[in-house]
C-alpha positions, 0 to 999 in steps of 0.5 A: 563603629558600632563598638565605639557607639557601646562604650560610651553609653555603657559609660553613660548607663554606669554613671547614670546608675551611681547617680540614681543608687546617690540619690535614693542613699540620700533620700533615705537618709532625709527621711530617716534624718526627718522621723528619728525623732518620732522612732525614738518615741516608742511607747507601749499601751497601758496595762494595769501593772504593780506600780509606776516607775519613775525615772530620774531626771526631768523633774517635775514632769515625770514625777506629775505625769506618775501621779496622773496615772497612780489616779487613774488606776494604773497601779497601786503603788509609785517606785522612786529610785534615788542617787548619792550624787550630787548630794555626796560632792556638795556634802563636801563643801558644807553645801545642802541638798535634798536628793531628786527622790526626796522632790518627787516624792514632795511633787506625787504627795502634792499629786494626791499619792498618799505616803504609803504609796510611794517608795524609794528604792535601793541601792543607789543609781547612777544612770538609767543601766543602774535604775533598771535593775533597780526596778526589775529587782523589786518588781522579781519580789511581786506576784504581778511582774508588770511595771510602768516606767515614766520618762521622757519621750525622746527617752523610751525607746533606749528605756525599753532597750535597756530593759529588755538588755538588763531586767526582762527576766523579772517581766515585762517593763510599760515604757511610758512618755510624759505626755505633755512633754515638748519633745517635738516628735516631728521637728526635733532638729529646730531647739539645741534641747531636742537635738541634744536630746535625740544624739543623746539617745541614738548614742545610748541606743549604741552602746546598748545594742553593742551590749553596754561596753561603755559605761552609761554617763550618768543620768 
């Protein structure tokens, strides 16, 4: 009689244990989902540096943020990268296009950054990984081995990860997001633009953590 009673109780306890574990996993997943935007927004405290590097993309926000930091005295130069695309492809169709670095330079000039403080670096880039290498090579030539990198908030953690993977030997990177970025860290799932950015960043981070087995996509 006692054995017959203990057996159902043991089964019930195991079932309750599985239900509790499943509930815990669901709660953990929900917490991670809600806080994913905050986790991706990973910025470093500002310090003075050799230069402020503007990652390509999201004009005009990143260039304007770099100009703001320059005027606040954080660095004596602003560095821009440049890409051969889409200029090269458009030239095949006789369509003129000034590269993004041209417009970023004009934005910096408009915001009061002197022309002699703006440097467009070689070689041309195709993605963020290329930019880390280009900026790292330039930083290696400086006596001050510290660089401020300006990007979008959602892109800050991946930028820091790629710098550590590819260019940490060249010096220290201070990664900063655009101060008035529209990315909603607390409700990133509320619009398609933020949601797509988050998916892209998570996949990019997985690739970086794996050592970049997949060629990073163009910016």
